[in-house]
N, C-alpha and C positions, 0 to 999 in steps of 0.2 A: 499437553499440547499435541496437536496432530502433525504428522510429518507432511512436508511439502512434496508435491510430485516432482519428479526429475524432468527437466526440460533443457533444451539447448540454450534458450534465451527467453527472458520475460516478455519481450515484444512479440516473439513468435507465438508464445503461449496465449497472449491476449488476442492476437489476430485469429488464431485457431478457435478460441472460445467464441468470439463475436461471429465468426463464419459458421459456427455449429459443427466444426470438425471434432471438437472434444466437448465433454459435458462438465468437466471439473476443472476449475482454475488452479494454477500452481499455488496461489496464496489465497487464504480465506478473506472474506470481506472485513473481518476484524482487523486484519493487518493493514488494509487500506485506511480504515477508520483511525487507527493509531498513527499512521503517517500523517493524515490530515490534522489530527490534534497537535502533533509535534510541530508541523509547519505553521499552523495558526499561532501557537505559543511563541515560536521564533519571530514571526512578524510582529506580534504584540510586544514582545520583549524589546525588539529593535525600536519600535515606535515610542515606547515608554522609557527606553534606556534603563531597564531594570529586569531582573530575572522574573520569569512568569512560570508558576507551577502548572503542570497539566495532568 
């Protein structure tokens, strides 16, 4: 697993990335993908009232 870059706050890192001030995000795209999968599983679990594996 690769190490995350040190930053003072994730929002600042995101804005700097969008504005082109930095070239590398603090978190890899895979991290965002995993958060999205977890969130979708939580929504589905709530709707079905049962545990959903992701």
